[in-house]
C-alpha positions as CSV (number, residue, x, y, z in Angstrom):
1,G,120.2,54.4,119.4
2,G,122.9,54.5,116.8
3,W,123.4,56.5,113.1
4,D,120.4,55.9,110.3
5,G,122.0,57.9,108.5
6,W,120.8,62.0,106.6
7,I,117.8,62.9,105.3
8,R,117.8,65.2,102.4
9,F,114.7,67.1,101.6
10,T,116.1,68.7,98.0
11,K,118.8,67.4,95.1
12,I,118.8,69.6,92.2
13,T,121.6,67.5,89.7
14,A,120.6,64.0,88.5
15,P,118.8,62.3,89.9
16,A,117.2,65.4,91.1
17,Y,113.9,65.6,93.5
18,S,112.5,68.1,96.2
19,V,109.6,68.0,98.8
20,A,107.3,71.2,98.2
21,F,104.4,72.2,100.4
22,N,101.0,72.5,98.0
23,D,99.0,76.1,99.6
24,A,96.1,75.1,97.9
25,S,95.9,71.4,100.0
26,K,98.0,72.5,102.8
27,T,99.9,69.1,101.8
28,F,103.4,67.9,101.0
29,E,104.6,66.8,97.8
30,G,107.5,64.7,96.3
31,F,110.1,62.6,97.6
32,A,113.0,63.0,100.2
33,W,116.3,60.4,100.4
34,G,117.7,58.8,103.3
35,S,121.2,57.8,102.9
36,D,121.2,54.4,104.8
37,V,118.3,53.4,106.0
38,L,115.1,54.6,105.1
39,G,115.9,55.4,101.1
40,W,113.3,57.0,98.9
41,I,110.7,58.9,101.2
42,S,107.5,59.8,99.6
43,F,105.5,63.0,101.0
44,N,102.2,62.1,99.1
45,S,100.6,59.0,97.1
46,I,100.3,61.0,94.1
47,N,103.8,60.9,93.6
48,C,103.6,57.4,92.6
49,D,99.2,57.7,91.5
50,T,99.1,60.4,89.4
51,D,96.0,60.0,88.1
52,G,94.6,58.8,91.5
53,D,93.3,55.3,90.3
54,G,94.3,53.6,93.2
55,D,97.6,51.4,91.5
56,S,100.9,52.8,91.4
57,D,102.7,54.5,88.6
58,G,105.8,52.9,89.0
59,G,108.9,55.1,89.0
60,S,111.9,55.1,91.5
61,G,110.7,55.0,95.1
62,C,107.3,54.0,94.3
63,P,105.6,50.6,94.6
64,P,105.6,48.2,91.3
65,S,103.2,49.5,88.1
66,G,99.6,48.5,88.5
67,T,100.6,47.6,92.8
68,V,96.9,48.8,94.5
69,M,98.0,51.6,96.9
70,D,96.2,53.1,99.8
71,P,96.2,57.1,99.2
72,Y,98.0,58.6,102.4
73,M,99.7,62.2,102.2
74,V,101.9,64.6,104.8
75,S,99.9,67.7,105.8
76,A,100.3,71.1,107.7
77,N,98.4,71.4,111.1
78,F,99.5,74.9,110.8
79,V,99.5,77.8,107.6
80,I,102.1,79.3,106.1
81,N,102.5,82.7,105.0
82,R,102.5,83.5,101.1
83,A,104.6,86.2,99.7
84,P,102.9,89.4,98.6
85,S,103.3,90.6,95.1
86,A,103.3,94.7,93.6
87,S,101.9,95.4,89.8
88,N,100.7,98.3,87.8
89,L,104.1,100.3,88.8
90,G,103.7,104.1,87.6
91,I,104.9,107.2,88.0
92,S,103.1,110.6,87.3
93,N,104.0,112.5,84.5
94,S,102.3,115.0,83.5
95,S,103.1,118.7,83.4
96,T,101.3,118.9,86.8
97,A,104.0,116.8,88.7
98,Y,106.9,119.1,87.2
99,C,105.4,122.4,88.0
100,D,104.4,120.8,91.5
101,K,108.2,119.5,91.4
102,F,107.5,115.8,92.5
103,L,107.0,113.2,91.0
104,T,103.9,110.2,92.6
105,F,104.9,106.6,92.3
106,Q,102.4,104.3,92.6
107,W,101.5,100.6,92.5
108,T,99.2,97.6,93.3
109,F,99.9,95.5,96.2
110,T,98.4,91.8,95.9
111,D,98.6,88.8,98.6
112,P,97.9,85.8,98.0
113,D,96.1,85.3,101.9
114,S,93.1,88.1,101.5
115,S,93.5,89.0,105.2
116,D,96.9,90.3,104.9
117,T,97.6,94.1,104.2
118,Q,100.6,95.8,103.0
119,S,102.9,96.5,106.2
120,A,105.3,98.0,104.7
121,Y,107.2,99.1,101.3
122,K,110.5,100.2,99.8
123,I,111.4,102.5,96.8
124,E,114.5,101.8,95.3
125,A,115.4,104.2,92.0
126,S,118.7,103.9,89.9
127,Y,119.6,106.0,86.6
128,D,121.6,103.3,85.3
129,G,119.3,100.6,86.3
130,V,122.2,98.3,87.6
131,T,123.1,100.4,91.3
132,Y,119.6,101.1,93.5
133,I,119.5,103.0,95.9
134,I,116.7,103.6,98.8
135,L,114.5,106.8,97.9
136,R,111.9,106.3,100.6
137,S,111.1,103.6,102.8
138,A,108.3,103.1,105.5
139,D,106.4,100.8,107.5
140,S,103.0,101.9,106.1
141,S,99.6,100.5,103.9
142,V,99.7,103.5,101.3
143,T,100.9,102.7,97.8
144,S,101.1,105.7,96.5
145,V,104.4,108.4,97.4
146,S,105.1,111.9,95.9
147,I,108.9,112.5,96.0
148,P,110.2,116.1,95.6
149,L,112.4,115.8,92.3
150,S,115.0,117.5,94.4
151,E,115.2,115.0,96.9
152,I,115.5,112.3,93.9
153,S,118.5,114.6,93.0
154,A,119.9,114.6,96.2
155,T,119.4,110.8,97.0
156,L,120.9,109.6,93.6
157,S,123.7,112.0,93.6
158,G,122.5,113.9,89.8
159,D,120.5,116.1,88.7
160,W,117.3,114.1,87.0
161,Y,117.7,116.5,83.6
162,F,117.3,113.9,80.7
163,Q,117.0,111.0,83.3
164,S,115.6,108.2,82.7
165,L,114.7,106.3,86.2
166,Y,114.6,102.7,87.0
167,W,112.6,101.8,90.2
168,K,111.6,98.9,91.5
169,V,109.3,98.7,95.1
170,T,109.7,96.1,97.7
171,V,106.2,95.0,99.7
172,T,105.8,93.6,102.5
173,D,102.7,92.0,104.2
174,N,101.3,91.7,107.9
175,G,100.7,88.2,107.9
176,A,97.4,88.8,109.3
177,G,95.9,85.5,108.2
178,T,98.6,83.6,110.1
179,G,100.0,84.7,112.5
180,T,103.5,84.0,111.6
181,N,106.6,86.0,110.3
182,K,105.7,88.8,107.6
183,K,107.3,88.1,103.9
184,S,108.1,90.9,101.2
185,A,108.6,90.6,97.6
186,T,110.3,92.7,94.8
187,T,109.1,93.9,92.1
188,T,111.2,93.9,88.7
189,A,112.1,96.9,87.6
190,S,109.9,99.9,85.8
191,T,111.3,102.3,83.7
192,F,110.2,105.5,83.1
193,G,111.3,108.6,81.2
194,P,113.6,110.6,79.5
195,M,112.6,113.3,82.0
196,P,112.7,116.7,80.8
197,G,116.1,118.5,80.5
198,R,114.9,121.8,82.6
199,E,113.1,123.0,85.6
200,Y,109.4,123.4,84.8
201,P,108.1,127.6,85.1
202,V,107.8,128.5,88.6
203,V,104.9,131.1,89.1
204,N,103.5,133.9,91.2
205,F,102.2,136.9,91.3
206,T,101.2,140.2,93.1
207,T,98.9,143.5,92.8
208,N,99.8,146.6,93.3
209,P,97.9,147.9,95.6
210,L,98.0,145.2,97.9
211,Q,94.8,146.3,99.0
212,I,92.1,145.9,96.6
213,L,88.9,147.8,96.2
214,A,86.3,147.9,93.7
215,N,85.9,150.9,91.2
216,Q,90.0,151.1,91.6
217,D,92.5,150.6,89.2
218,V,94.9,147.2,89.6
219,Q,97.7,146.2,88.4
220,F,98.9,142.3,88.6
221,L,102.4,141.8,88.9
222,D,104.2,139.0,87.4
223,S,107.1,137.0,89.4
224,S,107.5,134.3,87.9
225,I,110.9,132.4,86.8
226,C,111.8,130.5,83.9
227,Y,114.2,128.2,83.0
228,I,116.7,127.8,80.0
229,S,118.3,124.7,81.2
230,G,118.4,122.7,84.0
231,D,117.6,125.1,86.7
232,T,119.4,128.2,84.9
233,P,117.4,131.0,85.1
234,A,115.8,132.8,82.3
235,A,115.7,136.2,81.4
236,S,111.8,136.2,81.3
237,C,109.2,133.9,80.3
238,S,107.7,134.1,77.5
239,S,104.2,134.4,77.0
240,W,101.9,135.1,80.4
241,L,97.8,133.9,80.1
242,W,96.1,135.8,83.0
243,T,92.2,134.8,84.1
244,I,91.0,137.7,85.8
245,P,87.5,137.1,86.6
246,G,84.7,140.3,87.1
247,A,87.8,142.5,86.3
248,T,87.4,144.8,83.3
249,Y,91.1,145.4,81.4
250,V,92.4,148.9,81.7
251,S,93.4,149.6,78.1
252,P,96.3,148.8,76.2
253,S,96.3,146.1,79.1
254,T,94.8,142.5,78.1
255,F,94.8,139.3,79.7
256,T,98.0,138.0,77.7
257,F,100.3,141.4,78.9
258,Q,102.7,140.4,81.5
259,N,101.4,142.9,84.2
260,P,97.7,144.1,83.3
261,T,95.5,146.5,85.1
262,V,92.1,145.6,85.7
263,N,89.1,147.4,87.5
264,F,86.8,145.4,89.6
265,S,83.3,146.6,89.3
266,S,82.4,144.9,92.3
267,S,83.1,144.1,95.7
268,G,83.8,140.0,96.8
269,S,86.6,137.3,96.5
270,V,87.6,135.9,92.8
271,N,90.1,133.0,92.1
272,V,93.0,134.6,89.9
273,S,94.7,132.2,87.9
274,L,97.9,132.5,85.6
275,Q,100.1,131.0,82.8
276,A,103.0,131.4,82.4
277,T,105.2,129.5,79.8
278,D,108.8,129.8,78.9
279,G,110.8,130.0,75.4
280,G,111.7,126.4,75.3
281,A,110.8,123.5,72.7
282,P,108.9,122.5,73.3
283,A,107.4,125.0,75.7
284,Y,106.3,124.0,79.1
285,S,103.7,126.3,80.8
286,C,102.9,126.1,84.9
287,T,99.5,127.5,86.6
288,L,99.0,129.3,90.0
289,T,95.6,130.4,91.2
290,K,95.7,132.7,94.3
291,S,92.0,133.9,95.5
292,I,91.8,137.6,95.6
293,N,89.8,139.9,98.2
294,I,88.2,142.8,96.3
295,G,87.2,145.6,99.5
296,L,83.6,147.7,98.9
297,P,84.7,151.3,97.0
298,L,85.3,154.4,98.5
299,P,82.9,156.4,99.6
300,Q,81.8,159.2,97.0
301,I,82.2,162.6,98.8
302,K,80.2,165.1,97.4
303,E,81.1,168.6,98.6
304,K,77.8,170.9,99.9
305,K,77.3,174.7,99.1
């Protein structure tokens, strides 16, 4: 053999040409060019007979117009794995998310190969929409990932207060339907925010006494922390709202007192909730619920004479 020249499969300048694979028909389409010997190489008769009537349409690399053509094609005896995609990007933005101190990133995984599933994800985020940093990545099929706000601040090297968050996700399939290499795809960026300018309240409370008995006064003690701006604590929260089932408030206490005193008429277990609200504009509220056990009342002792 001697030199038979080169074969080029893609050219983007005029005259442009390329060879492509049709996923649906599993056939190749388009033209290649052989430099010295072959000239135009057609991979499918539809290149020259677009209407499928058996006659050439003419043009470069094709028989003269009207020439009878037999159908031909180059097909693949293998399956090529197709790339997946992610859509419906979203981040939880309810007050619950900020009360719990994390954001939940969510997306929908789709793959044109129906037997393929997600095998990995990578979440990247940015405050400026330019420089993206990996927030979280894992070999996992999950499409909902909760990330603490503190981790977001640390990873992006800056507090999240007042920031808009730009983020994108890269999903990778498992190639199950083809047995070939896995394929990945990255979404365009989605924008979330701006986020609040301060921490939401951290709600907590205790009781005095710690061991509660029926028919005995008990005081609920608020130990919540509210914030002025960023993570700077306020001297106190602005308002409180208690939900204490089965209890009678001991005057002058009411369900809006910071530290109300109550009395339970019977023993058992109740869920006590406290909602604390800060003094900002807008005001932020968070709620904590605890299960409280009320013991049996002390026995009454009668003196015998």
